[in-house]
C-alpha positions, 0 to 999 in steps of 0.5 A, a space after each residue: 500499500 503506497 503511503 500517503 505524500 507528505 509536504 516538505 515546508 521551507 523553513 526559511 525564506 529564500 529562493 529554491 536554488 537547485 533542485 537535487 532529487 527528481 520526482 519518483 527516483 528513489 531516495 535514502 534516508 539523509 539524501 540531498 532532496 533540493 537547496 534553498 538560498 537564503 541571504 546569500 546561504 545554501 541550506 540543503 534539505 534531506 530527506 528524514 526518511 526513505 521514499 521519492 519525491 511525488 511534486 515539486 509545487 516551486 520551481 528552481 529560480 522561484 521564491 519561497 515564504 516561510 511555511 510554504 510547501 515546496 515539494 510533496 515527498 512518498 515514504 516508503 
């Protein structure tokens, strides 16, 4: 049975600088999913559990607000 998608929430306001994990590709615990840039700092966002990105709601280069859903992740 497939787990429901969980939202990945931006912890700070910034830009989605780089998408690392493509949707549908399995990621291990600790894998880097994407990188946010805020105030000249790169902030990697990693998988807390294994699974895959179902979809991104923001494109590379777009601004994100603190608390905004950036992607949906489906755990194994």
